[in-house]
MMTF fields as JSON, N, C-alpha, C and O atoms, coordinates in Angstrom:
{
  "mmtfVersion": "1.0.0",
  "mmtfProducer": "UNKNOWN",
  "numBonds": 363,
  "numAtoms": 364,
  "numGroups": 91,
  "numChains": 1,
  "numModels": 1,
  "chainsPerModel": [1],
  "groupsPerChain": [91],
  "chainIdList": ["A"],
  "bondAtomList": [4, 2, 8, 6, 12, 10, 16, 14, 20, 18, 24, 22, 28, 26, 32, 30, 36, 34, 40, 38, 44, 42, 48, 46, 52, 50, 56, 54, 60, 58, 64, 62, 68, 66, 72, 70, 76, 74, 80, 78, 84, 82, 88, 86, 92, 90, 96, 94, 100, 98, 104, 102, 108, 106, 112, 110, 116, 114, 120, 118, 124, 122, 128, 126, 132, 130, 136, 134, 140, 138, 144, 142, 148, 146, 152, 150, 156, 154, 160, 158, 164, 162, 168, 166, 172, 170, 176, 174, 180, 178, 184, 182, 188, 186, 192, 190, 196, 194, 200, 198, 204, 202, 208, 206, 212, 210, 216, 214, 220, 218, 224, 222, 228, 226, 232, 230, 236, 234, 240, 238, 244, 242, 248, 246, 252, 250, 256, 254, 260, 258, 264, 262, 268, 266, 272, 270, 276, 274, 280, 278, 284, 282, 288, 286, 292, 290, 296, 294, 300, 298, 304, 302, 308, 306, 312, 310, 316, 314, 320, 318, 324, 322, 328, 326, 332, 330, 336, 334, 340, 338, 344, 342, 348, 346, 352, 350, 356, 354, 360, 358],
  "bondOrderList": [1, 1, 1, 1, 1, 1, 1, 1, 1, 1, 1, 1, 1, 1, 1, 1, 1, 1, 1, 1, 1, 1, 1, 1, 1, 1, 1, 1, 1, 1, 1, 1, 1, 1, 1, 1, 1, 1, 1, 1, 1, 1, 1, 1, 1, 1, 1, 1, 1, 1, 1, 1, 1, 1, 1, 1, 1, 1, 1, 1, 1, 1, 1, 1, 1, 1, 1, 1, 1, 1, 1, 1, 1, 1, 1, 1, 1, 1, 1, 1, 1, 1, 1, 1, 1, 1, 1, 1, 1, 1],
  "groupList": [{"groupName": "UNK", "atomNameList": ["N", "CA", "C", "O"], "elementList": ["N", "C", "C", "O"], "formalChargeList": [0, 0, 0, 0], "bondAtomList": [1, 0, 2, 1, 3, 2], "bondOrderList": [1, 1, 2], "singleLetterCode": "X", "chemCompType": "L-PEPTIDE LINKING"}],
  "groupTypeList": [0, 0, 0, 0, 0, 0, 0, 0, 0, 0, 0, 0, 0, 0, 0, 0, 0, 0, 0, 0, 0, 0, 0, 0, 0, 0, 0, 0, 0, 0, 0, 0, 0, 0, 0, 0, 0, 0, 0, 0, 0, 0, 0, 0, 0, 0, 0, 0, 0, 0, 0, 0, 0, 0, 0, 0, 0, 0, 0, 0, 0, 0, 0, 0, 0, 0, 0, 0, 0, 0, 0, 0, 0, 0, 0, 0, 0, 0, 0, 0, 0, 0, 0, 0, 0, 0, 0, 0, 0, 0, 0],
  "groupIdList": [1, 2, 3, 4, 5, 6, 7, 8, 9, 10, 11, 12, 13, 14, 15, 16, 17, 18, 19, 20, 21, 22, 23, 24, 25, 26, 27, 28, 29, 30, 31, 32, 33, 34, 35, 36, 37, 38, 39, 40, 41, 42, 43, 44, 45, 46, 47, 48, 49, 50, 51, 52, 53, 54, 55, 56, 57, 58, 59, 60, 61, 62, 63, 64, 65, 66, 67, 68, 69, 70, 71, 72, 73, 74, 75, 76, 77, 78, 79, 80, 81, 82, 83, 84, 85, 86, 87, 88, 89, 90, 91],
  "secStructList": [7, 7, 2, 2, 2, 2, 2, 2, 2, 2, 2, 2, 7, 1, 1, 1, 7, 2, 2, 2, 2, 2, 2, 2, 2, 2, 2, 2, 6, 6, 7, 3, 3, 3, 3, 6, 6, 3, 3, 3, 7, 2, 2, 2, 2, 2, 6, 6, 6, 6, 2, 2, 2, 2, 6, 7, 7, 1, 7, 3, 3, 3, 3, 3, 3, 3, 6, 6, 3, 3, 3, 3, 3, 3, 3, 3, 3, 3, 1, 1, 1, 1, 7, 3, 3, 3, 3, 3, 7, 7, 7],
  "xCoordList": [9.66, 10.808, 11.974, 11.844, 13.093, 14.299, 15.131, 15.866, 15.005, 15.672, 17.184, 17.929, 17.638, 19.08, 19.769, 20.883, 19.111, 19.695, 19.842, 20.799, 18.907, 19.008, 20.239, 21.034, 20.395, 21.546, 22.863, 23.82, 22.916, 24.134, 24.487, 25.646, 23.498, 23.732, 24.195, 25.057, 23.641, 24.082, 25.558, 26.281, 26.004, 27.409, 28.33, 29.471, 27.849, 28.676, 28.883, 29.97, 27.861, 27.922, 28.061, 27.078, 29.281, 29.552, 29.481, 29.631, 29.256, 29.287, 27.918, 27.777, 26.924, 25.593, 24.777, 25.061, 23.75, 22.893, 22.141, 21.558, 22.153, 21.512, 20.045, 19.605, 19.287, 17.877, 17.731, 16.83, 18.6, 18.58, 18.917, 18.313, 19.869, 20.253, 19.069, 18.774, 18.399, 17.251, 16.139, 15.585, 15.808, 14.745, 15.105, 14.257, 16.353, 16.777, 16.686, 16.271, 17.068, 16.988, 15.54, 15.229, 14.654, 13.233, 12.63, 11.811, 13.032, 12.573, 13.081, 12.356, 14.315, 14.893, 14.099, 13.995, 13.542, 12.726, 11.296, 10.477, 10.996, 9.706, 8.657, 7.48, 9.056, 8.097, 8.096, 9.112, 6.949, 6.833, 6.888, 6.285, 7.599, 7.856, 7.153, 7.236, 6.458, 5.876, 6.486, 6.527, 6.959, 7.511, 6.771, 6.678, 6.249, 5.466, 4.42, 4.279, 3.693, 2.587, 3.009, 2.195, 4.274, 4.762, 5.381, 6.188, 5.011, 5.647, 7.09, 7.354, 8.0, 9.425, 10.078, 9.737, 11.006, 11.798, 13.263, 13.675, 14.041, 15.444, 16.203, 17.103, 15.857, 16.532, 16.366, 17.29, 15.201, 14.969, 15.869, 16.345, 16.102, 17.001, 18.418, 19.099, 18.864, 20.215, 20.417, 21.528, 19.344, 19.43, 19.316, 19.38, 19.148, 19.076, 17.732, 17.638, 16.69, 15.37, 14.574, 13.52, 15.058, 14.303, 15.115, 15.091, 15.826, 16.664, 15.861, 16.366, 14.599, 13.786, 13.604, 13.628, 13.424, 13.296, 14.639, 14.707, 15.704, 17.022, 17.473, 18.211, 17.029, 17.463, 16.455, 16.687, 15.358, 14.312, 14.835, 15.506, 14.52, 14.85, 13.636, 12.507, 13.876, 12.78, 12.442, 13.036, 11.488, 11.182, 10.455, 9.685, 10.734, 10.023, 8.999, 9.309, 7.795, 6.745, 6.769, 6.568, 7.017, 7.219, 6.097, 5.709, 5.586, 4.626, 5.173, 5.677, 5.07, 5.536, 4.333, 3.454, 4.301, 3.172, 3.634, 4.731, 2.774, 3.012, 1.674, 0.669, 1.66, 0.44, -0.661, -1.837, -0.28, -1.23, -1.771, -2.567, -1.355, -1.854, -0.763, 0.396, -1.151, -0.232, 0.122, -0.76, 1.421, 1.869, 2.449, 2.244, 3.173, 3.809, 3.933, 4.039, 3.916, 4.177, 5.17, 5.118, 6.075, 7.044, 7.609, 7.418, 8.307, 9.008, 10.496, 11.001, 11.162, 12.577, 13.226, 12.823, 14.226, 14.87, 16.376, 16.9, 17.061, 18.524, 19.062, 18.691, 19.944, 20.584, 22.041, 22.714, 22.512, 23.849, 23.799, 22.776, 24.865, 24.861, 24.506, 23.782, 24.986, 24.728, 23.991, 23.833, 23.544, 22.812, 21.353, 21.043, 20.469, 19.048, 18.26, 18.618, 17.185, 16.256, 14.996, 14.412, 14.582, 13.363, 12.397, 12.694, 11.23, 10.21, 8.929, 8.393, 8.444, 7.206, 6.018, 5.906, 5.153, 3.937, 2.899, 2.555, 2.418, 1.409, 0.115, 0.097, -0.956, -2.263, -3.158, -4.295],
  "yCoordList": [-10.09, -9.338, -9.623, -9.549, -9.944, -10.183, -8.9, -8.62, -8.131, -6.833, -7.001, -6.195, -8.027, -8.228, -8.39, -7.905, -9.068, -9.23, -7.882, -7.673, -6.967, -5.622, -4.91, -4.357, -4.924, -4.261, -4.889, -4.172, -6.212, -6.902, -6.529, -6.251, -6.523, -6.218, -4.783, -4.516, -3.858, -2.46, -2.331, -1.548, -3.083, -3.02, -3.725, -3.305, -4.79, -5.564, -4.855, -4.93, -4.164, -3.521, -2.016, -1.315, -1.537, -0.115, 0.71, 1.932, 0.056, 0.764, 1.096, 2.085, 0.298, 0.484, 1.478, 1.702, 2.082, 3.018, 2.281, 1.224, 2.832, 2.162, 1.808, 0.724, 2.7, 2.41, 1.226, 0.404, 1.139, 0.01, -1.291, -2.326, -1.245, -2.427, -2.926, -4.121, -2.0, -2.369, -2.961, -4.006, -2.303, -2.81, -4.183, -5.074, -4.359, -5.649, -6.748, -7.866, -6.442, -7.435, -7.8, -8.974, -6.817, -7.096, -7.905, -8.796, -7.598, -8.385, -9.818, -10.764, -9.976, -11.312, -12.097, -13.321, -11.389, -12.022, -12.289, -12.818, -11.921, -12.262, -11.166, -11.438, -9.932, -8.831, -7.946, -7.799, -7.366, -6.211, -5.006, -5.023, -3.976, -2.843, -1.598, -1.275, -0.906, 0.404, 1.402, 1.168, 2.51, 3.579, 4.857, 5.252, 5.491, 6.724, 6.553, 7.406, 5.44, 5.114, 4.893, 5.047, 4.533, 4.205, 2.819, 2.512, 1.981, 0.667, 0.871, 1.557, 0.267, 0.486, -0.821, -1.894, -0.714, -1.854, -1.472, -0.365, -2.377, -2.07, -1.666, -0.829, -2.24, -1.893, -0.415, 0.213, 0.147, 1.573, 2.43, 3.48, 1.989, 2.727, 2.658, 3.679, 1.46, 1.295, 2.069, 2.51, 2.239, 2.994, 4.502, 5.261, 4.947, 6.372, 7.01, 8.235, 6.207, 6.737, 7.236, 7.848, 6.988, 7.369, 8.283, 8.142, 9.212, 10.139, 10.923, 11.235, 11.25, 12.019, 11.256, 11.866, 9.944, 9.15, 8.991, 9.026, 8.818, 8.658, 9.917, 9.835, 11.072, 12.333, 12.931, 14.007, 12.253, 12.769, 12.917, 12.028, 14.038, 14.264, 13.837, 14.231, 13.037, 12.549, 11.118, 10.528, 10.564, 9.137, 8.829, 9.635, 7.642, 7.086, 6.104, 5.327, 6.129, 5.202, 3.991, 4.108, 2.822, 1.602, 0.608, 0.401, 0.001, -1.084, -2.297, -2.186, -3.452, -4.698, -5.549, -5.782, -6.009, -6.771, -8.142, -8.304, -9.117, -10.469, -10.986, -10.918, -11.5, -12.001, -10.944, -11.267, -9.682, -8.594, -8.078, -7.139, -8.672, -8.265, -7.559, -7.974, -6.497, -5.773, -6.648, -7.115, -6.868, -7.681, -6.847, -7.159, -5.785, -4.971, -3.536, -3.263, -2.625, -1.22, -0.715, -1.084, 0.14, 0.728, 1.999, 2.268, 2.774, 3.939, 3.613, 2.832, 4.233, 4.011, 5.383, 6.196, 5.651, 6.958, 6.785, 6.149, 7.362, 7.316, 8.402, 9.571, 7.996, 8.974, 9.176, 10.073, 8.348, 8.425, 7.612, 6.995, 7.601, 6.9, 5.424, 4.894, 4.755, 3.322, 3.013, 1.846, 4.036, 3.846, 4.223, 5.291, 3.328, 3.529, 3.178, 2.266, 3.92, 3.631, 3.057, 3.66, 1.892, 1.246, 1.198, 0.629, 1.805, 1.854, 1.228, 1.63, 0.256, -0.433, 0.511, 1.233, 0.491, 1.307, 0.554, -0.589, 1.201, 0.595, 1.381, 2.608, 0.654, 1.323, 0.994, 1.462],
  "zCoordList": [16.902, 16.436, 17.367, 18.589, 16.785, 17.553, 17.559, 16.612, 18.633, 18.745, 18.832, 18.275, 19.516, 19.666, 18.316, 18.121, 17.392, 16.053, 15.36, 14.614, 15.595, 15.011, 15.565, 14.805, 16.882, 17.496, 17.034, 16.741, 16.97, 16.529, 15.095, 14.79, 14.222, 12.816, 12.632, 11.794, 13.396, 13.322, 13.684, 13.068, 14.667, 15.081, 14.093, 13.904, 13.464, 12.535, 11.21, 10.637, 10.709, 9.395, 9.596, 9.836, 9.495, 9.72, 8.436, 8.478, 7.301, 6.019, 5.44, 4.721, 5.738, 5.16, 5.977, 7.154, 5.346, 6.085, 7.205, 6.966, 8.417, 9.554, 9.318, 9.702, 8.697, 8.452, 7.498, 7.663, 6.518, 5.598, 6.296, 6.013, 7.2, 7.972, 8.792, 8.812, 9.466, 10.312, 9.454, 9.794, 8.344, 7.473, 6.915, 6.868, 6.495, 5.941, 6.991, 6.684, 8.225, 9.287, 9.578, 9.777, 9.606, 9.846, 8.703, 8.933, 7.472, 6.321, 6.436, 6.128, 6.875, 7.076, 8.116, 8.033, 9.089, 10.127, 9.647, 10.398, 8.388, 7.793, 7.816, 7.576, 8.099, 8.2, 6.965, 6.285, 6.689, 5.8, 6.732, 7.805, 6.334, 7.216, 6.69, 5.505, 7.594, 7.293, 8.254, 9.462, 7.721, 8.548, 8.204, 7.042, 9.24, 9.062, 7.96, 7.083, 8.018, 7.114, 5.665, 4.754, 5.442, 4.096, 4.118, 4.996, 3.161, 3.078, 2.618, 1.63, 3.348, 3.125, 2.703, 3.202, 1.79, 1.355, 1.577, 1.231, 2.145, 2.437, 1.172, 1.238, 0.038, -1.217, -1.539, -2.055, -1.24, -1.478, -0.593, -1.023, 0.634, 1.53, 0.973, 0.88, 0.604, 0.066, -1.227, -1.522, -2.004, -3.259, -3.052, -4.019, -1.806, -1.511, -1.802, -1.885, -1.959, -2.31, -1.103, -1.277, 0.114, 1.316, 2.225, 3.448, 1.617, 2.384, 3.407, 4.485, 3.076, 4.011, 5.328, 6.397, 5.267, 6.49, 7.194, 8.422, 6.419, 7.014, 7.755, 8.736, 7.283, 7.867, 8.844, 9.393, 9.059, 9.941, 11.371, 11.896, 11.979, 13.378, 14.198, 13.904, 15.216, 16.039, 15.692, 14.789, 16.408, 16.232, 14.921, 14.399, 14.423, 13.278, 13.826, 14.73, 13.296, 13.726, 12.812, 11.603, 13.401, 12.638, 12.918, 14.067, 11.863, 11.976, 11.246, 10.129, 11.881, 11.277, 10.918, 11.747, 9.684, 9.167, 8.704, 8.171, 8.92, 8.417, 7.91, 8.618, 6.691, 6.067, 6.062, 6.231, 5.868, 5.783, 7.098, 7.11, 8.21, 9.524, 10.322, 10.32, 10.997, 11.865, 13.064, 13.784, 13.272, 14.402, 15.535, 16.708, 15.187, 16.213, 15.733, 14.538, 16.701, 16.422, 17.462, 18.635, 16.994, 17.908, 17.29, 16.104, 18.114, 17.595, 17.577, 18.383, 16.642, 16.417, 16.312, 15.48, 17.146, 17.099, 17.177, 18.091, 16.202, 16.191, 17.108, 16.997, 18.015, 18.903, 18.509, 19.017, 17.614, 17.049, 15.76, 15.463, 15.006, 13.723, 13.863, 13.02, 14.887, 15.075, 16.373, 16.732, 17.07, 18.323, 18.099, 17.572, 18.509, 18.259, 19.514, 20.26, 19.728, 20.823, 20.193, 19.292, 20.67, 20.182, 21.345, 22.395, 21.146, 22.185, 21.685, 20.652, 22.409, 22.034, 22.194, 23.185, 21.217, 21.287, 22.109, 21.807, 23.131, 24.002, 23.851, 23.95, 23.612, 23.467, 24.629, 24.684]
}
């Protein structure tokens, strides 16, 4: 996962929903995204179908999958509209 691209894209696109931007960037990097045990598609965020996740207070648990296998897990927490904290999950 290229985290810098996520931060850059959030700063460049001030009009789209931040969660949609992040999901779209991760999809562009070749991942299927699961948030809080739900498979997420950036189009659903842009269409307003995932308001509960967009408005959630506290961290979102994210899993990135490629070819059906879990590659990475991390938490994602918005501290401002365009500011996000990404913490790698360590087991």
